[in-house]
C-alpha positions as CSV (number, residue, x, y, z in Angstrom):
1,M,27.8,-14.2,-39.6
2,T,29.3,-10.9,-38.4
3,T,27.5,-8.6,-36.0
4,A,27.3,-6.0,-38.8
5,S,25.6,-8.4,-41.1
6,L,23.2,-9.5,-38.5
7,K,22.2,-5.8,-37.8
8,R,21.7,-5.3,-41.6
9,L,19.4,-8.3,-41.9
10,T,17.4,-7.2,-38.8
11,A,16.9,-3.7,-40.3
12,I,15.7,-5.2,-43.5
13,A,13.3,-7.5,-41.7
14,C,11.8,-4.6,-39.8
15,G,11.4,-2.6,-43.0
16,L,14.2,-0.2,-42.2
17,P,16.7,1.0,-44.7
18,A,20.1,-0.8,-44.7
19,L,22.5,0.4,-42.1
20,S,26.1,1.3,-42.6
21,V,28.4,0.8,-39.7
22,F,31.0,3.1,-38.2
23,A,34.4,1.8,-37.4
24,D,33.5,1.8,-33.7
25,G,30.6,-0.6,-34.4
26,L,27.8,2.0,-34.0
27,P,25.1,1.9,-36.7
28,Q,24.5,5.0,-38.8
29,L,20.9,5.8,-39.6
30,D,19.9,7.4,-42.9
31,W,17.3,9.9,-41.5
32,E,16.4,11.2,-45.0
33,E,15.5,7.7,-46.1
34,L,13.7,6.9,-42.8
35,S,11.5,10.1,-43.1
36,K,9.9,8.6,-46.2
37,T,8.1,5.9,-44.1
38,N,8.3,7.2,-40.5
39,P,8.8,3.7,-39.1
40,W,8.9,5.1,-35.5
41,E,5.2,5.7,-35.7
42,Y,4.5,1.9,-35.6
43,T,5.4,1.8,-31.9
44,E,3.6,5.0,-30.8
45,L,0.4,4.7,-28.8
46,H,-2.4,7.3,-28.9
47,L,-4.6,6.3,-25.9
48,E,-6.7,8.7,-23.9
49,V,-4.9,8.8,-20.5
50,P,-7.1,10.0,-17.6
51,V,-6.2,13.4,-16.2
52,V,-5.6,13.5,-12.5
53,T,-5.0,16.7,-10.6
54,P,-2.4,16.0,-7.9
55,G,-2.9,17.2,-4.4
56,E,-0.5,19.4,-2.5
57,Y,1.6,18.4,0.5
58,G,0.0,15.0,0.8
59,S,-3.6,16.1,0.2
60,A,-5.8,13.9,-2.0
61,P,-5.6,14.0,-5.8
62,S,-8.7,14.6,-7.8
63,D,-9.6,10.9,-8.3
64,A,-9.1,9.8,-4.7
65,V,-11.7,8.5,-2.2
66,V,-11.2,10.7,0.9
67,L,-11.7,8.6,4.0
68,F,-10.8,11.3,6.4
69,G,-10.2,14.9,5.5
70,G,-10.3,16.4,9.0
71,K,-14.1,16.7,9.6
72,D,-15.9,13.6,10.9
73,L,-16.0,9.8,10.9
74,S,-18.9,9.4,8.6
75,A,-16.8,7.2,6.3
76,W,-16.0,4.8,9.2
77,E,-17.7,2.3,11.4
78,K,-16.9,0.0,14.3
79,T,-15.4,-3.4,13.5
80,P,-13.8,-6.5,15.2
81,F,-11.3,-6.7,12.3
82,G,-7.8,-5.4,13.0
83,E,-7.2,-7.6,16.0
84,G,-4.7,-9.7,14.2
85,V,-4.2,-12.2,17.0
86,A,-4.6,-15.4,15.0
87,V,-5.8,-16.3,11.5
88,D,-8.7,-18.5,12.7
89,R,-10.1,-15.5,14.6
90,T,-9.8,-13.3,11.6
91,E,-11.7,-16.0,9.6
92,Y,-14.5,-15.8,12.1
93,Y,-14.8,-12.0,11.8
94,L,-14.7,-12.4,8.0
95,K,-17.7,-14.7,8.2
96,Q,-19.6,-12.2,10.3
97,Y,-18.7,-9.4,7.9
98,E,-19.9,-11.4,4.9
99,E,-23.2,-12.2,6.7
100,G,-23.8,-8.4,7.0
101,A,-23.1,-7.9,10.7
102,D,-23.5,-4.3,11.8
103,W,-21.2,-3.1,14.7
104,G,-22.4,0.5,14.7
105,A,-20.9,3.9,14.0
106,A,-17.3,4.7,14.7
107,T,-16.9,6.4,18.0
108,W,-13.2,7.5,18.0
109,Q,-12.7,11.1,18.9
110,V,-11.9,13.8,16.3
111,E,-9.7,16.7,17.6
112,N,-8.2,19.5,15.6
113,G,-8.9,17.7,12.4
114,E,-7.3,14.5,13.6
115,I,-8.6,11.1,14.6
116,V,-7.5,10.0,18.0
117,A,-7.1,6.2,18.8
118,G,-6.5,4.7,22.2
119,Q,-9.9,5.4,23.7
120,K,-10.6,1.7,24.2
121,Q,-13.4,2.0,21.6
122,G,-12.1,-0.9,19.4
123,A,-10.9,-0.8,15.8
124,I,-12.7,1.2,13.1
125,A,-13.2,0.2,9.5
126,S,-14.0,2.2,6.3
127,R,-17.5,1.8,5.2
128,Q,-16.3,1.4,1.6
129,A,-14.4,-1.8,0.7
130,F,-11.2,-1.8,-1.3
131,G,-8.9,-4.3,-3.2
132,D,-6.0,-3.1,-5.2
133,M,-5.2,0.4,-4.0
134,Q,-2.8,3.3,-3.5
135,L,-3.2,4.5,0.1
136,H,-1.9,7.6,1.7
137,I,-2.2,8.0,5.5
138,E,-0.5,10.3,8.0
139,W,0.0,9.4,11.7
140,Q,1.6,10.7,14.9
141,V,2.8,9.1,18.1
142,P,2.8,11.6,20.9
143,V,5.6,11.8,23.5
144,L,4.7,9.2,26.1
145,E,6.8,9.1,29.3
146,G,7.8,5.7,30.6
147,K,6.8,3.8,27.5
148,R,9.1,1.5,25.4
149,G,9.0,-1.3,22.9
150,Q,5.6,-2.3,21.7
151,E,3.9,-0.1,24.4
152,Y,5.1,3.1,22.8
153,G,2.6,4.3,20.2
154,N,1.2,0.9,19.1
155,S,-1.5,0.9,16.4
156,G,-1.8,-0.6,12.9
157,I,-3.2,-0.1,9.5
158,F,-5.0,-3.3,8.2
159,L,-5.4,-3.5,4.5
160,M,-8.6,-5.4,3.7
161,G,-9.0,-5.7,7.5
162,M,-6.4,-8.5,7.5
163,Y,-2.9,-7.4,6.4
164,E,-1.2,-5.1,8.9
165,V,1.4,-2.4,8.4
166,Q,2.7,-1.6,11.9
167,V,2.3,1.9,13.5
168,L,4.7,2.4,16.4
169,N,7.3,4.8,17.7
170,S,10.5,3.3,16.2
171,Y,12.7,6.4,16.8
172,Q,15.4,5.2,19.3
173,N,12.9,2.6,20.6
174,E,14.0,-1.0,20.2
175,T,11.7,-3.9,19.5
176,Y,11.7,-6.9,17.2
177,S,12.4,-5.8,13.7
178,N,9.3,-7.4,12.1
179,G,7.2,-5.5,14.7
180,Q,8.7,-2.0,14.3
181,A,7.1,0.8,12.4
182,A,6.5,0.1,8.7
183,S,6.9,-3.6,9.1
184,I,4.4,-5.9,7.6
185,Y,3.7,-7.2,11.0
186,K,5.4,-10.5,11.9
187,Q,6.2,-11.1,8.2
188,H,8.6,-8.5,6.8
189,S,10.9,-6.1,8.6
190,P,11.3,-2.7,6.9
191,L,14.2,-2.2,4.6
192,A,15.1,0.9,6.5
193,N,14.0,2.7,9.7
194,A,12.7,6.1,8.5
195,S,11.0,7.0,11.7
196,R,10.7,10.6,13.0
197,A,10.7,11.4,16.7
198,P,7.5,11.2,18.8
199,G,5.4,14.3,18.4
200,E,6.2,14.6,14.7
201,W,3.8,13.7,11.9
202,Q,4.7,10.7,9.7
203,S,3.4,9.4,6.4
204,F,2.8,6.0,4.8
205,D,2.3,5.7,1.0
206,M,1.4,2.2,0.0
207,I,0.7,0.3,-3.2
208,F,-1.2,-2.8,-2.5
209,T,-2.1,-5.7,-4.8
210,A,-4.9,-7.9,-3.2
211,P,-4.6,-11.6,-3.3
212,R,-6.5,-13.6,-5.9
213,F,-8.4,-16.8,-5.3
214,S,-10.0,-19.3,-7.6
215,E,-13.7,-20.1,-7.6
216,K,-12.9,-23.0,-5.4
217,G,-11.1,-20.8,-2.9
218,T,-7.6,-21.8,-3.6
219,L,-4.9,-19.1,-3.7
220,V,-4.0,-18.0,-7.3
221,S,-1.6,-15.2,-6.3
222,P,-0.6,-13.8,-3.0
223,A,-1.0,-10.2,-1.8
224,Q,1.9,-7.8,-2.5
225,L,2.8,-4.5,-0.9
226,T,5.1,-1.6,-1.4
227,V,5.4,1.0,1.3
228,L,7.1,4.4,1.5
229,H,7.6,5.7,5.1
230,N,8.2,9.4,5.1
231,G,9.1,9.2,1.4
232,V,11.7,6.4,2.0
233,L,11.1,3.0,0.3
234,V,10.8,0.5,3.2
235,Q,8.8,-2.4,1.6
236,H,9.4,-3.3,-2.0
237,N,6.9,-5.6,-3.7
238,A,6.9,-7.7,-0.5
239,V,4.9,-10.9,-0.8
240,L,2.5,-11.5,2.1
241,Q,2.2,-15.0,3.5
242,G,-1.4,-14.5,4.6
243,P,-3.4,-12.4,7.1
244,T,-1.6,-11.0,10.1
245,A,-1.1,-13.4,13.0
246,F,0.4,-12.3,16.4
247,I,0.2,-16.0,17.4
248,G,1.0,-18.8,15.0
249,E,1.9,-18.9,11.4
250,P,0.0,-16.9,8.8
251,Y,-1.9,-18.7,6.0
252,Y,-4.4,-17.6,3.4
253,I,-8.1,-17.8,3.8
254,P,-10.4,-17.1,0.8
255,H,-12.1,-13.8,0.9
256,P,-13.9,-11.2,-1.3
257,P,-11.9,-9.1,-3.8
258,K,-12.6,-6.0,-1.7
259,L,-12.7,-5.5,2.0
260,P,-12.5,-2.4,4.4
261,L,-9.5,-0.5,5.5
262,V,-9.1,-0.9,9.3
263,L,-7.3,1.3,11.9
264,Q,-6.4,-0.6,15.1
265,D,-7.0,0.6,18.6
266,H,-4.2,-0.7,20.7
267,D,-4.9,1.5,23.7
268,N,-2.3,4.0,22.6
269,P,-3.2,7.7,21.8
270,V,-2.0,7.5,18.2
271,R,-3.4,10.2,15.8
272,Y,-4.3,9.9,12.2
273,R,-5.1,12.5,9.5
274,N,-5.3,13.0,5.7
275,I,-6.4,9.5,4.7
276,W,-7.2,8.8,1.1
277,V,-7.3,5.9,-1.4
278,R,-7.0,5.6,-5.1
279,E,-8.5,2.4,-6.4
280,L,-6.2,0.6,-8.9
């Protein structure tokens, strides 16, 4: 059967009028005949799509949960999450969280509409829990004399309190690639180094798909993460191997479908601002 004959039979099967064929092989449509039945309407959807008013210059869109808009830390509390030393320790903190442990209000400092880490106050967690999400967060590493490597602007953003995207000065500051800024810490190096110099504000925009577990606690699907650093794609549907582990290999532990967002205090004066989440 020739290609032209096959196209003609396909058109007939779809309820379209027969097609003639140009010499160059392109089909010619009879629009006058087609307009009698409007076959294109069969593939048109008429759903009510939610209207979202976008923000300006990184500010929150109309449907976002604003976790920090420059005023106070009422949306945050203290937490032992965000340590990321080893998975068994994270598992212990998870058990405490599920049992309703209360670690008190967040005590990080707020200056000039910015949250300041590095006061040896420990990590802070959002009071609201999230699973699948779009996250926007802005951060700044100040100029620090005599600092290099992991000592220069170290902090971290822990999705679900377990899965860390590294915050660090990676502008002309060498360290291991899966520990530099925008790495999924100790798992995935960024696809590019889009870091700005210390003292400049930077942004992360993330699309996170939480892991799924069966009723028996076995992993059904792993977490996935896409990250844009200063508008540059640096993680593309990266598949996570489990919670962050500074020591040892990561492995999954079953946990609730939603957990808090955590900001790490690594004794470095990193600043954060304009933090919002869209639940997906």
